[in-house]
N, C-alpha and C positions, 0 to 999 in steps of 0.2 A: 229719276226711276231705276233702282237697283236692276241687274242680271241676275235670273236666279242661276245659282251655282249648280257645279255637274253631279248627278247623283252619285253616290257615292256605291262602287261597287257592294254586291251582295256578299255575306260572311260566309254561304256555302261557297260560290266563285271563287271568294280569297282564298278559301282552303282548298279547293281542287287546282288551284294555281302556283300554291305553295308545295302542295304535293308532286303536281309534275316537274317542276323545276328542282328539288329533293332527288326525283327517281331519275330523270331523263338526265341529267348532269351526271352522274355516277355512270349510266348505262354506257352512253356515249364515249366519256374516259374509260371505261374497259373495252371498250368495241376497239377505240382507236390503238390501246395497247395490247390489244390480241393481235391485228393487222400488222402493226410495225413491229413487237417485239417478237413474235411466234416464229416466222419465216427467219429472222435474225438468229434467234435460238436453235433451229433445225436446222440450220444452211449446213450441207454435205452434199457430197457428190450420187449424183441417182442417174444411171446410165447416160452417164456423161460420155459424149464423143471421144474415143482416143483409136489409135491409129498403132498397129506393130507391123512393122517392117524388115523383111530379110529371107531368107531360105525357109521353109517350113519348118526345118528339123531344127533350126535356131532358134526359133520365136517360139516353139510349144513350151518350151519350160517361162519364157515371160509371160504368155498368157495364162499358164494355170496360177503363175503366179497374182498376176492381175484379177485372175476369177477369183482367189481369195476372198477379194473386197467386196463382199456381198452388197450384187447389185449396183455396185458404185461406177461401174465401165462398161459403157457399150463398144466392143473392141471391131474396129474397122481392116482388115489385113492387106496389107500392099506388099507389093513385091519386092518393091527398092527404096532407098532414100527418096530421089525425084519424086518419084510419084507421091512419099506419105509427104513429101513437103508441100507438094501441090493442092494435097487436100487440108493441108493446115489455113493454106493462102487462099484455097477459096472456101473454107469455114465449115468444111463438111466435119472436120474433128476441131479439138481444143489443141490439141499436139500429137505427138508419135513417137514412140519408143523404137530404135530404129539399131538393129542387132550387126556388128560388125563384128571383125577379126580381132579389132583393137580393143572391143568392149561394146557395151551399150552406149547410147545417145539419146538424150534425148531432143525433140524440137517443140519448143512452144510458141506461143503467139502474145504475151503478155500485152499486146491491144487490143484483143478481142477479152480481155478479161484478168486483170494481173493478179486476183485471186486465185483463178484454176491455173496460172501459170505457177505459182508459189504453190498450192498444192500438190502437181504433179512434179515438181521437183522435189518433194519432200518426200512422195509414196514411192516414187522410182528410183531416189537413192538410198535411200532406205531398204531397198530389196538390193540394191546393188551392194550396198555394205553388209551386208548376211551373206553375199556370196563372197567378200574379201574384193569387189572392184568398185572402179569409179564411173561415175557416168560423168560424159561432158556435154555440156548443156549450150542449145543454140538458138536464142531468139530469133525465130523465122520473120517474123510483122510485133517488130517491138514497141512499146506505147512511147508517147513524143518523151524527152528528156524533161521537159518542162511539167509533165504530166504524168511520172512513172507509175504511179498507183492509181491513175486513171479518178482523183478523187475530183476533179474537175469536169468533167463527162459526167459523174452519176452527180454532180451538186445543180447539173443544169436539168432535172429532171422536175423539179421542182418549182423551179422558175418558171418553166415552158407550161406546169400545167396551173398555176396562177395566173398567170397572162389568159391563159385562154379562157378560165373560169369569171375572168373578168373582164373581159371581153362580153363574154355572152351575159354574163351579168348588166353590162351597161347596157344593152341591145335592149334586154328585155325592160330595165328601169327604165328607160329612156322612149321608149316606147316605139322604137323603129318595128316595122315591120315590114313585111314580101323584099321587093330589089333593095328599099333602104337598106333594110339590117343586113341581109346578105355583102351589100357593098359595102358596107362597115365592118363584118365578119371580115373579108377575104382580106381591104386594107389594112386592118389591123392586125391581122396575122403577116402578111407581107412583111410591113414594118419591123413587127416583133422577128423575123427571121433575117432579117438585114442588121440590124442590131445585137441580136445576139450571136452573128457570125463576125460582127467587129470587134465582139469581145472575146470571144473565145478564140477567133483565128488570128486575127491581126492583132491585138494586144497579147492575149495571153501565149499566144501559140501552142494548145493545146489539143489543136485540130490540124490534120496536115493533109485534106483531100482538096477535091475543087472546092473553090470558095464558093461557087453559087449552087454548086449541089449541097453543102452542108448549109446554105442559104434556105434552101427549098426545103431540107429536113426539120430544119426550129418552123420555117414556116406551114408546114403542113399538119405537123404533131402539133403547134398551138390552134391551128382551124380546125383538127378534128376534134378537141377538147371546147370551143365556141361554140363550132356550130351546135355539137350534142347539146349542151348547156342552153341554147338561144332555142335548140328544135323540141328539146323536150317542155320548156316553158311558151312556146308557143302554141304546143298542144292541150297541154297539162295547166296552165297556168303559171303565176310565179313559183309555186311551190316545187316545180319540175327545175330549176335552180338549185334548190338545195338537195335534190334528190341527186342532181348528175354530178355535184360538189360533193356530194359523199362518196360516190359511187368511183370518183377518182380521187378523191383524197386518200380513202380507207383502204380501196384495193387497187386501183391502178398504181398508185406510188410505191406502197410496199411490195407488190407482189410483180412488181419490172422488172427483178434481179439486176437491176441496173449495177448496185455495188458488187455481183459475182457473177452469177449467169444463171437462167432461167433453170439448169438440168442442179442447181446448186438448191431451190428450193424445194420443200414440202410438195408431193403431186397432192391435188392437182395445182396448186399455187403458182408453180413456172408455166404451165401451159394456158391458164386464165389472165395471167398477167401479159403476155405475147397477144392476146385476144383486146387487149386496153390500149390507148394511145401512150401512156407514158411506157410503157414493155415496146411495143411495134417502134415509139421514137426512137427509145435508148439505142437497141439493135441496129435500126436503120440509118443513127446515126455512126454507128461504129462500122459498119461498111463501107458506108459513103466515105468515110474519112479515114480509114487505115485498111483497106482491102480491094478497093479499085471496083467498090459497090458491089463484091459476091455476096450472095443469098439476101438480094435486096428487096427481092420482088414480094417475099410474103408479105413482110410488115408494111413495106410500101403499100399494098393493096389494102391491107386491114385499114392503114391511116387515110386513106382513099375513101372506102367505101366509108366511115365515120364522119368524113365533111359530108360526102355526099349524103347521105341517109339524113344527118342534121342540116343541112341547107336545104333540103328536100323537107323537111319537117316545117322550118321556118316558113316557107312559101304554101302550104299545104295549112296550118295553121292560120296565116294569115288569110287566102281562100275561106278557109270556113268560116274565120269571123266575118268576113264581107257576106257570106250569103246568109248569118244569121243576122245583121245589120239589115239585110234587104227584104229579109222575113217580117220583121220585127217594126217596119218603119210603119207610120200608120198612111192610110191611101188616103189622100185628099179629096174630100168630098167635092162632086160636082154641083156647081146653081145652075138651076134652070137658066137659061138664056130668055133673055127678054124678047116679048115680039112686040112689032111697031115700034 
């Protein structure tokens, strides 16, 4: 006996699917190009924290020259070089112009951002050349010799995001719920943290902080993404995986400021990027690896909130599912007992 063949799709439905593909793919491509290309094309300093140190009478001219860069720098004033150096090491500023009797001295921190350090060298050198003087530059917190341009650290943002999305999607597709889902997410993130640190710190030598602290940053960044993906999917269904993945890939990655600095991106892109796991994770990794944890509280709390809310959503979704199942289960009818 022949089995009935599948019903072919109706012409109207086929036309709708064709239009959907033809329209949605270019829209997604345009959105991706906007998200990645626009911030890169508009990279420039915007209220970039910069210190000026020295006697007030001597620094007044330097401040006026820096103010000539419309809105480029946010000037912080310090009494001497020691205070300015401490501000650079604490990540309060990206660099400092110190006015000395021998001429201006520039303090930079290429570990915070090689792109910003290069920008400051060019800007200050141009001003000094206009006055016929030379600038001596001191890299207070240098980037590691194995990664002087910070390329390896920048390249770590996408793999961590992909690992988090993969873990969240796997937990959803495999049907893990409740405590099992939370255990899988935490375990996967911890393993990613150890492996990533072994590669970046022990093998490549592009990180220079405490090994376990760096592993914790990698793990927490991965968990923030994976918990958000799995948590949203637990509440709204499998579509949550796509929604959260789009947020991380099209907003979190290009807005992270990993290649330059948040203050180098158009407003409010830089601030938005620091509220998302890729940006917060990159900032926290720099602080832990090169600045002994300076300015690490903010990004650490951001990642912790993402992880906590995501794991809470996983548990809440499981509880809601159990409640719905209990309400929809048919109650067994009781049979009358036989008398005698």
